[in-house]
N, C-alpha and C positions, 0 to 999 in steps of 0.2 A: 557921356562917360560916366563910367562908373566907379565910384571910389575904392574899390578893392584891384582895379585895374591893374595897379602898380604891383602888387603882390601878389596877386593868382593871373596868370597868362589866360587872354579868354580863348576858349575854343569854337572855332567857327567851323562849319561844316564845308566836309572837301569831295568831291567826286569821288564815286566806288569804285577800285582798282577795276581795272580791264582783267578778265578771266584768261588767265595765259595757255594758249591751246598746246595740245600734246600731238597736234600733228598727225601723223600717219601711225604714229608709237598706240597711241589709245586706241587701235584698230588691229594691233598686229600683236597685243599681247594675247588677248583671248584665242585671235585663232594659232597661235603657238602653242599655247595649255593644252587645245583640243587636240593637235597633229602628236604633238609629247604624249597625250592620255593614249593614244591608236596607237601609236608605234609600241610602249611601253604594256597595254594590258589588253588591249583590243583583239590585236592582230595576232598575239600567242597562245590567247584564249581560243579563237578562231583556228588558231593551225592542229590545236592538241584535240580538238572536239573532231577535226576532219581526220585525223589520223586514226581517234578512238573510232570513228564510227566505216571506216577503209579497214580496221582489224577486226569489228564485228561481223563483216561483209564477207572475210575471206575464212570466218570460224567454219569447221566442219566436224564431223563426227570423229571420236580420237583424240583428238586436241583435247591436250592438258590444260586446264585453263585455274587461274585464282582469283577469286570475287573480291568485292570491295569489303566483305566482311573479313576478309581471310580464311574463307573457303576452297579447298583444292579439290579437283577433282578431275574427273576425265569426260567429255562432254559425250553422249549416247543417244541426244534426239536435239532438233533443232526445227523449232518452230516461227511462227512470224516474229511475236515479243515474247517468247520464252523459250529455254534451254533446261533438258536435263541432264544433271551432272551426277554423276558417279562419284559417291566421295569413299565408297568401302565395296565390301562385296554385296551387294542385293540392296545397297544403300542407295536412294535416288532423290535427289533435290531439284524441283521445277523452280528454276530464278527468271528472274527478267533479264535479257540480253544485255540493256544496257548496265548492269550490275558486273559485268565481266570486268574485273581489272586490266589481267595480263594473258597472254597465252605463254604458257611456259614451254622450254625448249621440252622434246620427247625425252622420256625416262627420266624428267628430272623427278616426280613420285616415285617411282619404282626404286629409286636411290636413297631417299629419303626413310 
């Protein structure tokens, strides 16, 4: 016994606390986050890509289109990867097919 024992309580080593298991919740959380990411981000983007691809496949001569850069014109020629768009009389631009953002309703450019 030490003289300071009555003043200071001696500290004895104790066994380490056992870690509390989270059970199935620890594995369920990452799976739930992946599912949320899929339904909120990945799936809508894939749907938009599919719709854009279908629009480009239906593209034909005479269609009025709007590009991603804001250029509006009439399709005069369609190739494998490129489309020729007439933006004014005898002014034709050759653009990538993927740059076409929208197909406008017929007569839109005439009324503008």
